[in-house]
NULONU-711081 format. One record per residue (C-alpha): residue number from 1; residue in one letter; x, y, z. Coordinates in steps of 0.2 Angstrom, whole numbers, plus 5000, padded with zeros to 4 digits. Each point is the difference from the previous one (the first is absolute). Layout:
BEGIN
+-----+------+------+------+------+
|  nr | rest |    X |    Y |    Z |
+-----+------+------+------+------+
| NUM |    A |    X |    Y |    Z |
...
+-----+------+------+------+------+
This chain:
BEGIN
+-----+------+------+------+------+
|  nr | rest |    X |    Y |    Z |
+-----+------+------+------+------+
|   1 |    M | 5199 | 4732 | 4883 |
|   2 |    P | 4985 | 5005 | 4990 |
|   3 |    W | 4983 | 4997 | 5008 |
|   4 |    R | 4994 | 4988 | 4986 |
|   5 |    H | 5015 | 4988 | 5005 |
|   6 |    R | 4997 | 5002 | 5019 |
|   7 |    H | 4982 | 4997 | 4999 |
|   8 |    L | 4998 | 4987 | 4986 |
|   9 |    E | 4987 | 4987 | 5007 |
|  10 |    T | 4992 | 4985 | 4992 |
|  11 |    E | 4986 | 4988 | 5004 |
|  12 |    T | 4989 | 4987 | 4991 |
|  13 |    M | 4983 | 5007 | 4997 |
|  14 |    P | 4989 | 4996 | 5014 |
|  15 |    K | 4981 | 5001 | 5003 |
|  16 |    R | 4996 | 5008 | 4984 |
|  17 |    G | 4981 | 5001 | 5003 |
|  18 |    K | 4997 | 5018 | 5004 |
|  19 |    E | 5016 | 5007 | 4991 |
|  20 |    K | 4996 | 4991 | 4984 |
|  21 |    A | 4981 | 5004 | 5001 |
|  22 |    E | 5004 | 5019 | 5002 |
|  23 |    A | 5016 | 5000 | 4988 |
|  24 |    L | 4999 | 5016 | 4988 |
|  25 |    K | 5007 | 5001 | 4983 |
|  26 |    F | 5004 | 5015 | 4992 |
|  27 |    K | 5015 | 5011 | 4994 |
|  28 |    L | 5009 | 5006 | 5015 |
|  29 |    T | 5003 | 5019 | 5003 |
|  30 |    D | 5004 | 5010 | 5014 |
|  31 |    K | 4984 | 5008 | 5000 |
|  32 |    A | 4990 | 4984 | 5000 |
|  33 |    I | 5011 | 4992 | 5014 |
|  34 |    R | 4996 | 5014 | 5011 |
|  35 |    A | 4982 | 4999 | 4997 |
|  36 |    L | 5000 | 4982 | 5007 |
|  37 |    E | 4991 | 4999 | 5015 |
|  38 |    P | 5007 | 4989 | 5014 |
|  39 |    K | 4988 | 4987 | 5008 |
|  40 |    T | 4999 | 4988 | 5015 |
|  41 |    H | 5012 | 4988 | 4991 |
|  42 |    S | 5014 | 5003 | 4987 |
|  43 |    Y | 4996 | 4998 | 4981 |
|  44 |    F | 5009 | 5000 | 4983 |
|  45 |    A | 4998 | 5011 | 4985 |
|  46 |    W | 5009 | 4993 | 4984 |
|  47 |    D | 5009 | 5010 | 4988 |
|  48 |    T | 4993 | 4996 | 4981 |
|  49 |    K | 5015 | 5008 | 4993 |
|  50 |    V | 5013 | 4988 | 5008 |
|  51 |    P | 4992 | 4984 | 5006 |
|  52 |    G | 5007 | 4994 | 5016 |
|  53 |    L | 5002 | 5018 | 5007 |
|  54 |    V | 4987 | 5003 | 5013 |
|  55 |    V | 4998 | 5013 | 5014 |
|  56 |    R | 4994 | 4993 | 5017 |
|  57 |    V | 4988 | 5011 | 5011 |
|  58 |    Y | 5001 | 4997 | 5018 |
|  59 |    P | 4987 | 5004 | 5013 |
|  60 |    S | 5012 | 5013 | 5008 |
|  61 |    G | 4999 | 5010 | 4983 |
|  62 |    H | 5018 | 4995 | 4995 |
|  63 |    R | 5003 | 4995 | 4982 |
|  64 |    V | 5014 | 4989 | 4994 |
|  65 |    Y | 5005 | 4994 | 4982 |
|  66 |    W | 5002 | 4981 | 5000 |
|  67 |    V | 5005 | 4988 | 4985 |
|  68 |    V | 4990 | 4985 | 4998 |
|  69 |    A | 5007 | 4984 | 4989 |
|  70 |    R | 5002 | 4982 | 4999 |
|  71 |    A | 5016 | 4990 | 5003 |
|  72 |    G | 5003 | 4982 | 5005 |
|  73 |    G | 4982 | 4996 | 4999 |
|  74 |    R | 4995 | 5013 | 5013 |
|  75 |    Q | 4993 | 5017 | 4999 |
|  76 |    H | 5011 | 5013 | 5009 |
|  77 |    R | 4997 | 5018 | 5006 |
|  78 |    M | 5015 | 5011 | 5001 |
|  79 |    V | 5001 | 5018 | 5008 |
|  80 |    L | 5006 | 5012 | 4988 |
|  81 |    E | 4999 | 5016 | 5011 |
|  82 |    P | 4987 | 5012 | 5008 |
|  83 |    F | 4989 | 5011 | 4989 |
|  84 |    G | 5007 | 5018 | 4998 |
|  85 |    L | 5018 | 4996 | 5002 |
|  86 |    A | 5005 | 4999 | 4980 |
|  87 |    P | 4990 | 5006 | 4985 |
|  88 |    L | 4988 | 4986 | 4992 |
|  89 |    E | 5009 | 5002 | 4983 |
|  90 |    G | 5014 | 5010 | 4992 |
|  91 |    G | 5017 | 4993 | 5001 |
|  92 |    E | 5008 | 4984 | 5006 |
|  93 |    D | 4997 | 5004 | 5018 |
|  94 |    S | 4982 | 5002 | 4997 |
|  95 |    V | 4988 | 4987 | 5008 |
|  96 |    R | 4993 | 4993 | 4984 |
|  97 |    A | 5019 | 4998 | 4993 |
|  98 |    R | 5005 | 4991 | 5016 |
|  99 |    A | 4985 | 4989 | 5000 |
| 100 |    L | 5004 | 4995 | 4982 |
| 101 |    V | 5018 | 4995 | 5006 |
| 102 |    E | 4993 | 4989 | 5013 |
| 103 |    L | 4987 | 4992 | 4990 |
| 104 |    G | 5013 | 4996 | 4986 |
| 105 |    R | 5010 | 4991 | 5014 |
| 106 |    F | 4985 | 4990 | 5005 |
| 107 |    A | 4997 | 4995 | 4981 |
| 108 |    E | 5018 | 4995 | 4999 |
| 109 |    A | 4999 | 4989 | 5015 |
| 110 |    K | 4984 | 4993 | 4993 |
| 111 |    R | 5008 | 4994 | 4983 |
| 112 |    N | 5016 | 4995 | 5008 |
| 113 |    P | 4999 | 4991 | 5017 |
| 114 |    A | 5019 | 5002 | 5003 |
| 115 |    V | 4998 | 5019 | 5001 |
| 116 |    A | 4995 | 5006 | 5017 |
| 117 |    N | 4984 | 5011 | 5000 |
| 118 |    P | 5002 | 5017 | 5010 |
| 119 |    V | 4991 | 4993 | 5015 |
| 120 |    T | 5013 | 4987 | 5002 |
| 121 |    A | 5015 | 5010 | 4995 |
| 122 |    R | 4995 | 5014 | 5012 |
| 123 |    R | 4998 | 4988 | 5014 |
| 124 |    A | 5018 | 4992 | 4997 |
| 125 |    T | 5007 | 5018 | 5000 |
| 126 |    R | 4992 | 5004 | 5017 |
| 127 |    E | 5005 | 4984 | 5008 |
| 128 |    A | 5018 | 5002 | 4994 |
| 129 |    A | 4999 | 5019 | 5007 |
| 130 |    G | 4993 | 4991 | 5016 |
| 131 |    R | 5016 | 4989 | 5001 |
| 132 |    A | 5011 | 5015 | 4999 |
| 133 |    L | 4989 | 5012 | 5010 |
| 134 |    T | 5006 | 5003 | 5019 |
| 135 |    V | 4989 | 5003 | 5015 |
| 136 |    A | 5006 | 5018 | 5000 |
| 137 |    D | 4995 | 5002 | 4981 |
| 138 |    L | 4983 | 4993 | 5005 |
| 139 |    A | 4998 | 5012 | 5014 |
| 140 |    D | 5003 | 5014 | 4988 |
| 141 |    L | 4987 | 4993 | 4988 |
| 142 |    F | 4987 | 4998 | 5015 |
| 143 |    E | 5004 | 5020 | 5005 |
| 144 |    R | 4996 | 5004 | 4982 |
| 145 |    E | 4984 | 4990 | 4997 |
| 146 |    H | 4992 | 4997 | 5017 |
| 147 |    L | 5004 | 5015 | 5012 |
| 148 |    P | 4993 | 5013 | 4988 |
| 149 |    K | 4983 | 4993 | 5005 |
| 150 |    R | 5004 | 5001 | 5019 |
| 151 |    K | 4998 | 5015 | 5011 |
| 152 |    P | 5017 | 5009 | 5003 |
| 153 |    R | 5002 | 4993 | 5019 |
| 154 |    T | 4998 | 4982 | 4993 |
| 155 |    A | 5014 | 5003 | 4987 |
| 156 |    A | 5011 | 5009 | 5013 |
| 157 |    Q | 4997 | 4984 | 5011 |
| 158 |    Y | 5005 | 4989 | 4986 |
| 159 |    K | 5016 | 5009 | 4998 |
| 160 |    T | 5004 | 4996 | 5018 |
| 161 |    L | 4996 | 4981 | 4998 |
| 162 |    R | 5011 | 5000 | 4984 |
| 163 |    A | 5015 | 5006 | 5011 |
| 164 |    H | 4998 | 4984 | 5010 |
| 165 |    F | 5000 | 4987 | 4986 |
| 166 |    E | 5011 | 5008 | 4986 |
| 167 |    P | 5016 | 4997 | 5009 |
| 168 |    V | 4997 | 4982 | 5003 |
| 169 |    L | 4990 | 4994 | 4984 |
| 170 |    G | 5003 | 5015 | 4988 |
| 171 |    R | 5014 | 4991 | 4989 |
| 172 |    V | 4990 | 4984 | 5000 |
| 173 |    T | 4991 | 4997 | 4983 |
| 174 |    V | 4982 | 4999 | 5000 |
| 175 |    E | 4999 | 4982 | 4994 |
| 176 |    A | 5013 | 4994 | 5013 |
| 177 |    V | 4992 | 5006 | 5016 |
| 178 |    T | 4993 | 4985 | 5010 |
| 179 |    Y | 4988 | 4997 | 5014 |
| 180 |    D | 5016 | 4997 | 5012 |
| 181 |    D | 5007 | 5017 | 4995 |
| 182 |    V | 4984 | 5010 | 5005 |
| 183 |    A | 4997 | 4989 | 5016 |
| 184 |    T | 5017 | 5002 | 5006 |
| 185 |    F | 5000 | 5019 | 4997 |
| 186 |    H | 4984 | 5002 | 5008 |
| 187 |    A | 5004 | 4991 | 5015 |
| 188 |    K | 5017 | 5010 | 5003 |
| 189 |    L | 4992 | 5015 | 4998 |
| 190 |    G | 4985 | 4995 | 5011 |
| 191 |    N | 5011 | 4997 | 5015 |
| 192 |    E | 5001 | 5018 | 5003 |
| 193 |    H | 4986 | 5007 | 4990 |
| 194 |    P | 4986 | 4988 | 4998 |
| 195 |    I | 4986 | 5012 | 4994 |
| 196 |    Q | 5012 | 5008 | 4988 |
| 197 |    A | 5006 | 4983 | 4993 |
| 198 |    N | 4982 | 4996 | 4996 |
| 199 |    R | 4998 | 5016 | 4991 |
| 200 |    V | 5015 | 4996 | 4990 |
| 201 |    L | 4994 | 4983 | 4996 |
| 202 |    A | 4983 | 5007 | 4993 |
| 203 |    A | 5009 | 5012 | 4989 |
| 204 |    L | 5012 | 4987 | 4993 |
| 205 |    S | 4985 | 4988 | 4997 |
| 206 |    A | 4992 | 5015 | 4990 |
| 207 |    M | 5016 | 5002 | 4990 |
| 208 |    F | 5001 | 4981 | 4995 |
| 209 |    T | 4981 | 5000 | 4996 |
| 210 |    L | 5004 | 5014 | 4988 |
| 211 |    A | 5014 | 4990 | 4993 |
| 212 |    A | 4989 | 4985 | 4996 |
| 213 |    R | 4987 | 5011 | 4992 |
| 214 |    K | 5013 | 5006 | 4988 |
| 215 |    G | 5008 | 4984 | 4996 |
| 216 |    L | 5016 | 5004 | 5009 |
| 217 |    R | 4999 | 4985 | 5012 |
| 218 |    T | 4993 | 4983 | 4996 |
| 219 |    A | 5004 | 4993 | 5017 |
| 220 |    P | 4986 | 5002 | 5015 |
| 221 |    N | 5000 | 5015 | 5010 |
| 222 |    P | 5015 | 4997 | 5013 |
| 223 |    C | 4991 | 5010 | 5014 |
| 224 |    R | 4986 | 4987 | 5000 |
| 225 |    G | 4999 | 4990 | 5015 |
| 226 |    V | 5012 | 5010 | 5010 |
| 227 |    E | 4992 | 5001 | 5018 |
| 228 |    R | 4998 | 5018 | 5006 |
| 229 |    F | 5004 | 5006 | 5017 |
| 230 |    A | 4985 | 5002 | 5012 |
| 231 |    E | 4995 | 5018 | 5002 |
| 232 |    V | 4991 | 5005 | 5015 |
| 233 |    R | 4988 | 5014 | 4997 |
| 234 |    R | 5003 | 5016 | 5011 |
| 235 |    E | 4986 | 5004 | 5011 |
| 236 |    V | 5006 | 5016 | 5009 |
| 237 |    R | 4988 | 5013 | 5005 |
| 238 |    F | 5000 | 5015 | 5012 |
| 239 |    S | 4991 | 4995 | 5016 |
| 240 |    E | 4990 | 5014 | 5010 |
| 241 |    S | 5015 | 5004 | 5011 |
| 242 |    N | 5011 | 5001 | 4984 |
| 243 |    L | 4988 | 5012 | 4992 |
| 244 |    A | 5000 | 5011 | 5016 |
| 245 |    K | 5019 | 4999 | 5001 |
| 246 |    L | 5002 | 5005 | 4981 |
| 247 |    G | 4986 | 5014 | 5001 |
| 248 |    K | 5010 | 5008 | 5015 |
| 249 |    T | 5017 | 4999 | 4990 |
| 250 |    L | 4993 | 5008 | 4985 |
| 251 |    A | 4992 | 5014 | 5010 |
| 252 |    A | 5016 | 5002 | 5009 |
| 253 |    L | 5010 | 5000 | 4984 |
| 254 |    E | 4987 | 5012 | 4992 |
| 255 |    Q | 5003 | 5013 | 5014 |
| 256 |    A | 5018 | 4999 | 4999 |
| 257 |    V | 5002 | 5005 | 4982 |
| 258 |    E | 4985 | 5013 | 4999 |
| 259 |    P | 5007 | 5015 | 4991 |
| 260 |    L | 4999 | 5012 | 5015 |
| 261 |    S | 5007 | 4988 | 5013 |
| 262 |    G | 5018 | 5006 | 4997 |
| 263 |    K | 5008 | 4985 | 5008 |
| 264 |    R | 5017 | 4996 | 4996 |
| 265 |    R | 5004 | 4982 | 4995 |
| 266 |    K | 5015 | 4989 | 5005 |
| 267 |    R | 5011 | 4992 | 4988 |
| 268 |    K | 5009 | 4983 | 5004 |
| 269 |    D | 5016 | 5008 | 5003 |
| 270 |    G | 4992 | 5011 | 5014 |
| 271 |    T | 5000 | 5016 | 4991 |
| 272 |    Y | 4982 | 5010 | 4998 |
| 273 |    Y | 4993 | 5007 | 4985 |
| 274 |    Q | 4983 | 5010 | 4995 |
| 275 |    P | 4989 | 4990 | 4987 |
| 276 |    N | 4995 | 5010 | 4986 |
| 277 |    S | 4982 | 5002 | 4995 |
| 278 |    A | 5001 | 4988 | 4985 |
| 279 |    E | 5006 | 4986 | 5012 |
| 280 |    R | 4987 | 5004 | 5012 |
| 281 |    R | 4987 | 4999 | 4987 |
| 282 |    Q | 5007 | 4983 | 4993 |
| 283 |    R | 4999 | 4993 | 5018 |
| 284 |    L | 4982 | 5005 | 5001 |
| 285 |    V | 4997 | 4992 | 4983 |
| 286 |    E | 5007 | 4983 | 5006 |
| 287 |    I | 4990 | 5000 | 5015 |
| 288 |    A | 4984 | 5003 | 4990 |
| 289 |    A | 5005 | 4985 | 4990 |
| 290 |    V | 5000 | 4989 | 5015 |
| 291 |    R | 4982 | 5006 | 5005 |
| 292 |    L | 4993 | 4998 | 4983 |
| 293 |    L | 5006 | 4983 | 4999 |
| 294 |    L | 4991 | 4995 | 5016 |
| 295 |    L | 4984 | 5010 | 4997 |
| 296 |    T | 4997 | 4994 | 4982 |
| 297 |    G | 5007 | 4982 | 5000 |
| 298 |    A | 5007 | 5005 | 4983 |
| 299 |    R | 5016 | 4992 | 4992 |
| 300 |    R | 5016 | 5010 | 5003 |
| 301 |    D | 5003 | 5005 | 4981 |
| 302 |    E | 4981 | 5005 | 4999 |
| 303 |    I | 5002 | 5012 | 5014 |
| 304 |    L | 5018 | 5007 | 4995 |
| 305 |    G | 4994 | 5001 | 4982 |
| 306 |    G | 4984 | 5010 | 5003 |
| 307 |    R | 4998 | 5016 | 4991 |
| 308 |    W | 4989 | 5015 | 5004 |
| 309 |    S | 4990 | 4998 | 4984 |
| 310 |    D | 4994 | 4983 | 5006 |
| 311 |    F | 4994 | 5005 | 5016 |
| 312 |    D | 4981 | 5005 | 5001 |
| 313 |    A | 4997 | 5009 | 5016 |
| 314 |    E | 4981 | 5001 | 4997 |
| 315 |    G | 4998 | 4982 | 4995 |
| 316 |    G | 5013 | 4995 | 5014 |
| 317 |    T | 5009 | 4988 | 4988 |
| 318 |    L | 5019 | 4999 | 4994 |
| 319 |    R | 5001 | 4993 | 4982 |
| 320 |    V | 5015 | 4988 | 4997 |
| 321 |    V | 5005 | 4997 | 4983 |
| 322 |    D | 5015 | 4989 | 5001 |
| 323 |    H | 4997 | 4986 | 5013 |
| 324 |    K | 5004 | 4982 | 5003 |
| 325 |    T | 4985 | 4994 | 4990 |
| 326 |    S | 4998 | 5015 | 4988 |
| 327 |    R | 5003 | 4989 | 4985 |
| 328 |    K | 4985 | 4989 | 5004 |
| 329 |    R | 4988 | 5013 | 5009 |
| 330 |    G | 5006 | 5017 | 4994 |
| 331 |    P | 5000 | 5015 | 5011 |
| 332 |    K | 4993 | 4998 | 5018 |
| 333 |    L | 4992 | 5011 | 5013 |
| 334 |    I | 5006 | 5000 | 5017 |
| 335 |    V | 4985 | 5006 | 5011 |
| 336 |    L | 5007 | 5011 | 5014 |
| 337 |    G | 4994 | 5001 | 5017 |
| 338 |    R | 4996 | 5016 | 5009 |
| 339 |    A | 5017 | 4999 | 5009 |
| 340 |    A | 5010 | 4997 | 4984 |
| 341 |    L | 4990 | 5013 | 4991 |
| 342 |    A | 5003 | 5013 | 5014 |
| 343 |    L | 5020 | 4996 | 4998 |
| 344 |    L | 4999 | 5003 | 4981 |
| 345 |    E | 4990 | 5016 | 5002 |
| 346 |    K | 5013 | 5006 | 5012 |
| 347 |    L | 5014 | 4996 | 4987 |
| 348 |    A | 4991 | 5008 | 4987 |
| 349 |    A | 4999 | 5016 | 5009 |
| 350 |    E | 5019 | 5000 | 5002 |
| 351 |    R | 5005 | 4994 | 4983 |
| 352 |    D | 5012 | 5007 | 4988 |
| 353 |    A | 4989 | 5004 | 4985 |
| 354 |    A | 5014 | 4996 | 4988 |
| 355 |    N | 5001 | 4982 | 5007 |
| 356 |    E | 4988 | 4988 | 4993 |
| 357 |    W | 5004 | 4986 | 5013 |
| 358 |    I | 4990 | 4998 | 5016 |
| 359 |    L | 5016 | 4994 | 5009 |
| 360 |    P | 5014 | 5010 | 4992 |
| 361 |    G | 5018 | 4996 | 5002 |
| 362 |    R | 5015 | 5011 | 4997 |
| 363 |    A | 4999 | 4999 | 4981 |
| 364 |    G | 4982 | 4993 | 4994 |
| 365 |    R | 4992 | 4986 | 5010 |
| 366 |    L | 5005 | 4993 | 5017 |
| 367 |    V | 5013 | 4986 | 4996 |
| 368 |    G | 5011 | 4990 | 5012 |
| 369 |    F | 4987 | 4998 | 5012 |
| 370 |    A | 5008 | 4985 | 5009 |
| 371 |    R | 5012 | 5011 | 5008 |
| 372 |    P | 4988 | 5012 | 5009 |
| 373 |    W | 4989 | 4986 | 5003 |
| 374 |    A | 5014 | 4991 | 5010 |
| 375 |    R | 5005 | 5016 | 5009 |
| 376 |    I | 4982 | 5003 | 5006 |
| 377 |    M | 4997 | 4982 | 5005 |
| 378 |    R | 5017 | 5001 | 5010 |
| 379 |    H | 4993 | 5015 | 5009 |
| 380 |    A | 4985 | 4990 | 5005 |
| 381 |    R | 5009 | 4984 | 5004 |
| 382 |    L | 4991 | 4991 | 4987 |
| 383 |    S | 5016 | 4995 | 4990 |
| 384 |    D | 4993 | 4984 | 4992 |
| 385 |    R | 4985 | 5008 | 4992 |
| 386 |    R | 4998 | 5003 | 4981 |
| 387 |    P | 4989 | 5012 | 4990 |
| 388 |    H | 4989 | 4985 | 4994 |
| 389 |    D | 4995 | 4996 | 5018 |
| 390 |    C | 4990 | 5016 | 5000 |
| 391 |    R | 4988 | 4991 | 4987 |
| 392 |    R | 4999 | 4985 | 5011 |
| 393 |    T | 4995 | 5011 | 5014 |
| 394 |    F | 4987 | 5008 | 4990 |
| 395 |    A | 4993 | 4983 | 4995 |
| 396 |    S | 5000 | 4993 | 5018 |
| 397 |    V | 4991 | 5015 | 5007 |
| 398 |    A | 4988 | 4999 | 4986 |
| 399 |    T | 4997 | 4981 | 5005 |
| 400 |    E | 4998 | 5003 | 5018 |
| 401 |    L | 4988 | 5014 | 4997 |
| 402 |    G | 4990 | 4987 | 4992 |
| 403 |    Y | 5001 | 5006 | 4981 |
| 404 |    P | 4997 | 4985 | 4988 |
| 405 |    E | 5015 | 4995 | 4989 |
| 406 |    A | 4991 | 5007 | 4985 |
| 407 |    V | 5001 | 5017 | 5007 |
| 408 |    V | 5017 | 4999 | 5007 |
| 409 |    G | 5006 | 4992 | 4982 |
| 410 |    E | 4993 | 5015 | 4991 |
| 411 |    L | 5008 | 5013 | 5012 |
| 412 |    L | 5017 | 4991 | 4998 |
| 413 |    G | 4997 | 5000 | 4982 |
| 414 |    H | 5001 | 4980 | 4998 |
| 415 |    T | 4994 | 4992 | 4985 |
| 416 |    P | 4985 | 4989 | 5003 |
| 417 |    R | 5005 | 4981 | 5000 |
| 418 |    T | 4983 | 4995 | 4993 |
| 419 |    V | 4987 | 5005 | 4987 |
| 420 |    T | 4986 | 5001 | 5013 |
| 421 |    A | 5012 | 5012 | 5011 |
| 422 |    G | 5001 | 5011 | 4985 |
| 423 |    Y | 4982 | 5001 | 4998 |
| 424 |    T | 4997 | 5004 | 5018 |
| 425 |    L | 5012 | 5015 | 5003 |
| 426 |    P | 4995 | 5011 | 5014 |
| 427 |    G | 4993 | 5017 | 4997 |
| 428 |    T | 5007 | 5017 | 5003 |
| 429 |    R | 4990 | 5003 | 5015 |
| 430 |    A | 5006 | 4985 | 5008 |
| 431 |    M | 5018 | 5003 | 4995 |
| 432 |    R | 4999 | 5018 | 5008 |
| 433 |    A | 4994 | 4994 | 5016 |
| 434 |    A | 5013 | 4986 | 5001 |
| 435 |    A | 5014 | 5012 | 4996 |
| 436 |    D | 4995 | 5013 | 5013 |
| 437 |    A | 4998 | 4987 | 5013 |
| 438 |    I | 5017 | 4992 | 4996 |
| 439 |    A | 5010 | 5016 | 4998 |
| 440 |    G | 4991 | 5007 | 5015 |
| 441 |    T | 5005 | 4986 | 5012 |
| 442 |    I | 5018 | 5000 | 4994 |
| 443 |    D | 5001 | 5018 | 5002 |
| 444 |    A | 4993 | 4999 | 5018 |
| 445 |    L | 5011 | 4986 | 5005 |
| 446 |    M | 5016 | 5011 | 4994 |
| 447 |    R | 4994 | 5014 | 5010 |
| 448 |    G | 4999 | 4988 | 5016 |
| 449 |    E | 4981 | 5003 | 5001 |
| 450 |    P | 4987 | 4986 | 5002 |
| 451 |    A | 4992 | 4996 | 4983 |
| 452 |    E | 4981 | 4999 | 5001 |
| 453 |    Q | 4990 | 4992 | 4987 |
| 454 |    G | 4981 | 4997 | 5001 |
| 455 |    G | 4999 | 5006 | 5018 |
| 456 |    K | 5013 | 4986 | 5005 |
| 457 |    L | 5018 | 5002 | 5005 |
| 458 |    Y | 5012 | 4993 | 4986 |
| 459 |    T | 5015 | 4989 | 5006 |
| 460 |    F | 5012 | 4995 | 4987 |
| 461 |    A | 5014 | 4987 | 5007 |
| 462 |    G | 5008 | 4998 | 4982 |
| 463 |    R | 5012 | 4987 | 4996 |
| 464 |    T | 5018 | 5004 | 5003 |
| 465 |    G | 5010 | 4984 | 4996 |
| 466 |    A | 5009 | 4997 | 4983 |
+-----+------+------+------+------+
């Protein structure tokens, strides 16, 4: 379906103050449209060659062609298409030619009340399409239009959620889905997977919001009012004894896979084999990943996706381009404590110059980290721990060392919750001192040594309950 049919929008002209005061009139050309500067609010530029054809300039810099006309005693605006997709003139598919067609339909509707104007006709067409559209079709539409704006991991999660609702609701038409349909499905799925049921409900709600926005459903959102299952936030951290146990396990595993150890490995069937050098290197990389997660407090994908080009040894930072809040905050810097910096410098000295990844895998970056994590935690008898628990542990140690929330939040890369918090971000010196102390404390606890901070013996009990 062409873009202009999928995205046709109409609305009554609201709040004309700023837009009318700043409306420009001239013969539209590609060069003149590109020269229009974006402002803090949108405004229109009117074409003098085809009255009723306008280009709207948004604060983001996007420029979109609209048609403005009167019909049924009201003034309507109708999206034609974004600037740059079609030539302004020259042929029946040009912007001016199509604008004249739409304006002619408005004029005919004005002369003859029995004739539907383009707005009413398009709305009727979309409502008819909505009555025939199934939930599976709506899911396809949602994938095409919504998911490209999201991160790849979010898109992959949506496809997993779709596998839950499509077998049950996929063949039902969008207009026919009721509150009871959604509530019954949500309750049934929630009996075994309550949190997953809540995620599916959120995805369905977003889909039906899209359907309403496009005129594909006239009834209210069927997900509205469906009660979600309670979600208990996971509060698991590594305690002092956990860190000592894990540190001892990592040291033993490192010693077992040292390239010169020559030790044979036992298979599940009881036979032995000699690990090759590539396998031993891979095991050391996996162990280093666990250490870095604990010593930096970074998210799993921030560490696994790190490149050597983003590591600044002199500045003691690791630059992360793609992270959870990168669309709002842009790239962020992970300030590295001395313990984390020493580990990265050791990895740098042993790196393969042909591989750009700090934690290389068998082909490219390290992937499938869930399996080596589970194996290491099983060795340490900490099977209930997850990679994100390292981040919670880092924050807990920071708090118990007495660092304020602003410093801890900045080290973790959290977005400031208030305007004032954004103005009072801690300086580099404070961040460096905090990162050194936190990483040093965790490193000492993992080596089974007492952590000393400010002349006082540090004790970290931690919370180990789920």
